[in-house]
Steps between C-alpha positions, in 0.01 A plus 500: 500500500434288186137457607467868556634570145262253369208654665589841379531373143170338525336833616682678221370248241144544644505874467641479130208271429244748635656791321521315173136376517376852563705645207388204273141553581497877449695509184320197350172656591586840334618312178175300490290827529698661234437201275129481550453886486706523175259256341220733555710810397531650843860604509532729807707231676730469213590874525567473867690191464780664292628689786417221754712236289775752448543549867466116565765426231727762637499329830567158340771616249643805684415718204342850470232448256233780487200574297635654169164715477659723768771587239295479176132410487355217275846338414394209277645169577678589831332571838806518728857629491809485710761733360777429748488120418394559134183285518157549345200286549153430407226382744227298332193299576550335167755209541574389146792470250312723257464772775892489560580515140273789445678685782841413354407664163409842639699801371549629856788252555702709251518765781637242743744312289717366799209433732381142607131415449312327777146368448289482811198268460248577782257218399571142355792265512794616294710190553464377134581838370866508647609237255338645192699676226375856412512724208719781609540734197661794711741268679377597833692358795248234618578144635171318542604266768631797721275790393148358496348543865167338601320438822662160548861634441421789745384249771808284435726809571307576814522140619882518458538822706650497837271588800568861512454547139181303516368713802571822295320359195208382716463852645494654154229254383284582818529876433401465141245227495348516852518272795167334548682286744845475639649158449731543799211610736181421351161555684251352265114507503531152333639347818212645704253314261708177532483543885123557488440195265746272723266542792170432289315175496544440116286193518195722502476693167276793426245469210445860431590656267500193260760470233421386147681152453444534124687829481778373707543199276516725185784702665683176589467385131585854370830508701592127429487424868325163480769335708413741771125443482494271812684751699255771397190286565628397840564863611223690321252409767665747735411797290220598707673470827803696365251766366363538855857526637611777238189702584571476882856598425404797303307644786847553668626722211434615151597260218692275719370192316615677180844500621492112554369474139788731375767288651360191350461666157859630511630149551293396194630775281865437604488134455302529170823656354670154544471188287281310743217286382146617621511208752836590622406868515204434717700311765792735473253781608396297805869435583599860470206629724604246762866642480368849544280396794764316681736795473259742641584648835144462619459136389363280782643161418252224432554138385639490150197300365268745645689783345506325161125442515426863590713645221347257247153610598614869457665433156207290369278785618716753319472288192111494519483878587683589155830610690732240335491338161303614199116506494302353201256747343202578706640331813264536795620297803193564725146400423243776498 
């Protein structure tokens, strides 16, 4: 009986990990996109995110926040309101002390004297803001340690959920942010590529098209990846062979290779939000892709060293093809 209970607990833990990884990826990717688009003044996601984050926080805090513009349009300083729990909130892509203090000074709070203020930062790390002291001339009910919410604190709450709560939250994220793949039952084009590569004789590399070693070296230096240079040099020779495989694969369906690149790019985006060094980020992408593959329902098991080789080839190829890491100005990876 004890063995059965241990097995069931292990299965539950594995499911929790899959649900959490999916939630983490989707929320982190949205946060990253909002941050980048805000820098070039494309704010459509910010507007959508007010309602999305309201619904998400409601699930986390058992609140009833809703967009205040449904009551009164253009309410300065406040985006969300929960009249039953007497909460008001601002959703912001700017995560600074100055932004919070500017909100606390708004005259609108005089209309809600007994409401508590929540600040929801949809980009950035708000950890240092929770211990700061704020000018609060209108004496708004606001405790930084409890009332500042960011992506990390949201994920911490998700991690602490019981399995039923986590499933409900996972389903909400899937409905709102899409489901490029289901982490519980994942059928990935990426694993097909891996299975193709695992059967190839990689000792014979293609010479056409030819890559530009000077440009690749520029990208290595630009991204401070000198410590990864040897790995890139050892695996870039397979660019031509992988290019052939992608073209063969695309004959089976439109943009199938694009879906492979998309998965790798998603891992880069998600992991870029962490504090990893460029070296660790590169190998973390490889580890994450391996994890995705081995959890796929259509994965045909191959020796671990062969799997690692194939994934490294794919990730190095994605690096060369501009799918991960930043490109120096004028970067052209293929010789004309």
